[in-house]
N, C-alpha and C positions, 0 to 999 in steps of 0.2 A: 253388680250388673250381670244379667243373664245373657245367654247367646241368642235369645229371641230377637234382639235388636239386629242381629246379623242374619236373621232369616231361618233359624232352626226352630222346629216345634219343640214342645216340652218333652215329648218322648224321644226325639232325636238328641236333644241335649242330655237327657238322663242316660241314654245309651252310651254316648261319647264319653261322658264323665265316668260311667261305670268301667269302661275299658281303660281309661287313664289310671284308675285305681287298681284294675285287675288286667294288665296287658297279657297277651298270649293265652287267653282263656277262650272257652267255647261260647258260642252264642245260642246254644240249644235251649237253655232255660232262662234266657235273659228276660222273657216276658213275665216270668214269676218274680224275678228279682226287682223289676221296676213296676210291678203290679199293673200291667197293661195287657190289652188283648193281643193275641198272636198276630192277627192280620195287621194291626197297627205297628207292631214291632217289626214284622217282616218288611213292611213298606218303609219304615224308618231306616232299617239296616240297608236296604237297597239304595236309598237316597244318600246315606252317609258314605257308602262305598262309591257311588257315582261322584260325590263331591271330593273324594280322595281323603276323607277324614278317617276312614277305616280301611284296612286291607287284610286279606287272609294270608296266613302263612302256609307253607307247604303241608304242614300237619293239619290244616283246616281250622286252626285257631284264629282269633281276631286280634290285630294290633292297631292301636290308635296312632294317628299322625301327631307329630310334635305340636303342642299348643300354639306356638308362634306360627307354624306353617298353616295350621287349621284356621286361625283367626285371619291371617293374610288372605287365604283363599276365599273365606266367607266375605271378607271386606271387599275384595275385588268384585265378587259376584253381586253383592248388595249395591255397590256403587254403580255397576252397569245397569242394574234394575232401576235404581233411582234416576239415573240419567235418562233412561227410556221414559220413565213416568214424567220427568220434567219436560221432555220434548212434547209429550202428549198434552201436558198442562198448557204449555205456551201456544199450542195450536187450538186451545179451547174457544178462541174467538170465532172459529168456524161454526160453533153451535148457535151463534146469534141468528143466522138465517133460518136454521131449523126451528128454533124456539119462536121466532116471529111467525113462522108458518103455522105453529100451533095456535097463535092468536088470530090467524086468518089475515095477517099483515104481510105485505111484500117487504123484503129487505131493502133498505135504502141503497141507491146506486153507489158503487164504490168510487165513482168519479163525480165531479161537479162541485157546486157550492151550496151549502146548507146555511140558512139563516136561523139564528137562535136569539130569542128576545128575553127569555126568563133567566134572570141572573143566577139563580140557584142551579138551574140546568146547565148554564155555561160553566160554573165552577165545577160541577160534577163531571162535565165532559173534559175539562182541563185535567182534573185528577185522573180520569180514566186514560187519557192520552199519555200522561206522564207515567202512570203505572205500567202501561204496556209498551212503552218505548224500549227499543232494543239497542239502538246505536247512538242516537244523538238528539239532544234537545237544544234548540237555539231560541234566544229571546232578547227582545229590546223592551225595556220597561222604564218609562220616564217618571217613576214615583220619586217623591222627595223624602219619604220616610216609610218604614214598615212598622205596623203596629205589632205588639207582642202577639196578638191573635193571628196576624199574618204569618209571623215567624213560626209559631207553634203548629200552625196548619201545614206550612211548607216543609218544615224540618224532616219529618219521617219520609215524605215522598222524595225529597232531594237526596237524603242519605241512602235510601234504597236504590235509587237510580245510580248513584256514584259507586255503591258497593257492587252493583251488577256490571260495572264497566261502561255505563252509558256516559258519553261525552256531554258535558254541559258547558255551553258558551253563552254568557249573559252580558248584555250592555246595559248599564244603569246611568242615571243622571248624576252628574258631579255634585249637584246640590245635596244629594242623599248622603254624601260623606260628612255633612254637618250634623248628622243624627247618629250619635254613638251606638245605640242598639242595632241600627241598620248596618253600620260599618262592622260591628262585632259579628253579626251573622254572615255578612259577605266574606269576612276573613275566615270564618268557620268553614264556609263552603270551599274556599280556595285551599284550605288545609286538607280537605278531603279529596281534592283533585279537580274541582270546578275551575274554569277559566273565566275570569270576570274582567271586563274593561269598563272604563268610565268616559262619558262624553259630556262636554259642557252644555250642549243645547240639542236635545232630542225631543221630539213630540210623537214619533211613531210608536205604536204598540204592536209587537210582532211575537208570535209563538210558532215554532216549526218543529214538528216531531218526525224524526227519521227521514227527513227530506221528502216526505210524501203527503203530509197533512199540515196545513197552516191555519192559524187562527188570528184574525185581525178584527178591530172594531167595525161594526156596521157603519157607524158615523164617527170619524176620528175626533170630532169636536165634542161629542157627547157619548161617552162609553155606556151610559145607562140605556141607550137605544139598542143594545144587543151586540152580537158578534157574528162574523161570517166564518164558517169552517170550510176551507177550500181543499179539494183533493185533485182538481184538474191540473195535470202535469205542467202545462204552460204557465198557468197562474202561479202555481207554487214555485216554479223556477224563477219568475220575476220577483216574488217575495224573498226568495233566497238571495237573489242578486242584491236587493236592497239591504238585506241584513249584512251581507259581506261588505258592502260599501260602508255602512255604519261601523262595522267591526274594525275595518282597516283604519278608519279615521279616529278611533277611540284609543285611549291610553290604558295600559295594563294597570289594574288596581294595585297589585303588589309593588310595582315600580313607582307608582304615584305615592304610595304610603312611605316607601323607603326614601323617596326624594324629599318628601315633607319632613321626615325625621332628620335627614341630613341637613335640612335648612337650619336646624338648631345650632349647627356648628358655626353659622354666620353670626350668632349673637356674641356680643362682648361678654366678658366675665361678669361685669356689673349687671348687664341686661339679663343674663342667665340667673343671677342671684335674685334680681327683682322678680323675675317670672316665678321662680320657686317660692319666693316670699309671699307674693300676692295670692298664690294658690293655697298658702298655708295659714296666713294671718288675716284678720278682718279689717284692721285699721292701718292706714298709711303711716301714721305716726310710729306705730310699733315696728312696722317693716323697715322704715327709714332708720330708726334708732338701732335695730339689729344689724343693719348693713353699714352703719356709720356714715350715712349721707343725709342731706337735707330732705325735708318732706317735699319741697318743690321739685328737687331733682328726681326723687323717687316717683312722683306723680308724672313727671315728664317721660320717664322710662316706661311707666305703665301705659301711657297714651301711645307711645311708639309700638309697644308690644301688641296692643289692641289693633293697631293699624296693620302690623305685619301678619297677625293671625287672621285679619279680616273678621274680628269678633265684634259682636254688638254690645257685649257687657263683659265684666270681669269673670263672671261665672261661665259665660260662653267661652271666653279665652282659656279658662282652666280646662274645660272639656276638650277643646281643640288641641291644646298643648299636650294633654295626656294621650289623646288619640294619636297624635303624630309622634309620640315618644320623646317629646322634648323634656319631659319631667318624669 
């Protein structure tokens, strides 16, 4: 790895390395040693002295700074430069008005309500709002399952927001917990710092970004009719109040999963054995024989377990039991 990553030019690095090998020597003929023009070398020497990487002795010779000191100074300087560049990048949204002016278009008003009907355009707007969110993303989403396509699309955006310290609070429908891939992704988000709660009966669809931009369906009964993007302070405040009400009445996902897992402790030893058996073997006769009970008793326990798990089938029961950590 060269020192160019830390902001030194090739000539500056060559000169610094030369004096590491030859400390307390003159700089008079350094341009010949590194095969570079005098003007380039003089400018490089001046910068290296200014950075504190080189210093002159009383005798007029040149001594290099210790490598650790040199790298620390260059790192601090580079980090300050990168921080300044990052600040400029985060302010790049101001370019939108200027670029719209190039098109002869007026920039949209920063306040008010915008109606969007094209679904692809709505998805792009949601992606943009998430990408540029700085503090908080709030959402209420009454889906019953996420497709793998949904998850693959959301994962990089969600992960980026959480890495940048953006708070994510999300309320989902309890019914979605019956879909293992959805639960797995929700748990993945919570592991990264997202806060997710579950509500038994929600129909609202709400997205709020940094408490100043909200997105809701244009028609709550038919999401295909588009969305409303609100920036009006009073309207956004009311949407925020609705979100907080739903949030307060919802149950923490992690607590709910832990509670479900603890529910396994309420099973008798036989019921626990039957649960594990029915997830492992296909025939009741084999399961009953392995446990030393009658087929009738085995099937009665299976029926009880289906009821406890609220499962529609044995396969469904097995999925729910694994998800809850019962097996």
